[in-house]
C-alpha positions in Angstrom: 137.1 163.4 87.8 139.8 161.4 87.3 142.4 162.4 85.1 146.0 160.5 84.3 148.7 161.2 81.5 149.1 158.8 79.3 151.6 158.4 76.2 149.7 157.4 72.8 151.5 154.1 71.5 152.5 153.2 68.0 154.4 156.1 67.3 158.3 156.9 68.4 157.6 160.5 68.8 154.1 159.9 70.7 152.2 162.7 72.6 151.4 162.8 76.1 147.6 162.2 76.0 145.7 162.8 79.2 142.1 161.0 80.1 139.4 162.6 81.6 135.7 161.1 82.6 132.8 163.5 83.4 129.0 163.1 84.0 126.6 163.2 81.1 122.9 164.0 81.8 119.9 163.3 79.9 121.0 160.3 77.7 117.8 157.7 77.1 119.3 155.9 73.9 122.0 154.8 71.9 121.7 157.7 69.5 122.3 159.9 72.3 125.6 158.0 73.0 126.3 158.2 69.4 125.8 161.9 69.2 127.8 162.7 71.5 130.7 160.4 71.0 130.7 162.2 67.8 130.3 165.6 68.8 133.3 165.0 71.2 135.7 163.2 68.9 135.1 166.2 66.1 137.1 168.8 68.7 140.6 169.1 68.0 143.4 167.6 69.8 140.5 164.7 71.4 142.0 160.9 70.3 138.8 159.0 71.6 135.8 159.4 73.7 133.8 156.6 74.6 130.1 157.5 76.2 128.4 155.1 78.4 124.6 155.2 78.6 124.5 152.5 81.4 127.2 155.2 83.8 126.2 158.2 82.4 129.4 159.3 82.2 132.0 160.3 78.9 135.7 158.8 79.0 138.0 161.0 77.1 141.4 160.3 75.6 142.8 163.8 74.7 146.5 165.9 73.8 146.7 168.5 76.7 148.6 170.8 74.8 145.4 171.5 72.1 142.6 171.2 74.3 142.2 172.8 77.3 139.8 171.8 80.1 138.0 174.9 81.8 135.8 174.1 84.6 132.8 174.9 83.3 133.7 171.5 81.2 134.0 169.4 84.2 130.2 170.3 85.0 127.9 167.2 84.0 127.1 167.3 80.6 123.6 167.5 79.3 121.9 166.4 75.7 119.4 168.4 74.0 116.3 169.4 76.4 113.2 166.9 75.8 
């Protein structure tokens, strides 16, 4: 797990954002990537999500005051059963 605080650029009163990268298991195609990215970006407080099929991972930029990462969220994310 990596996590770091970053400042969102573009606004003078920008909220400090954090970044996290975590494993994603079970992806087999670009449709899986798109579905997971859409799901992650619908979470309130998530600014962006990038899911990488080749590395089976997701990188998420979020507002830590709006999104709380529980220990269970740091476990590998599995896509729907095949």
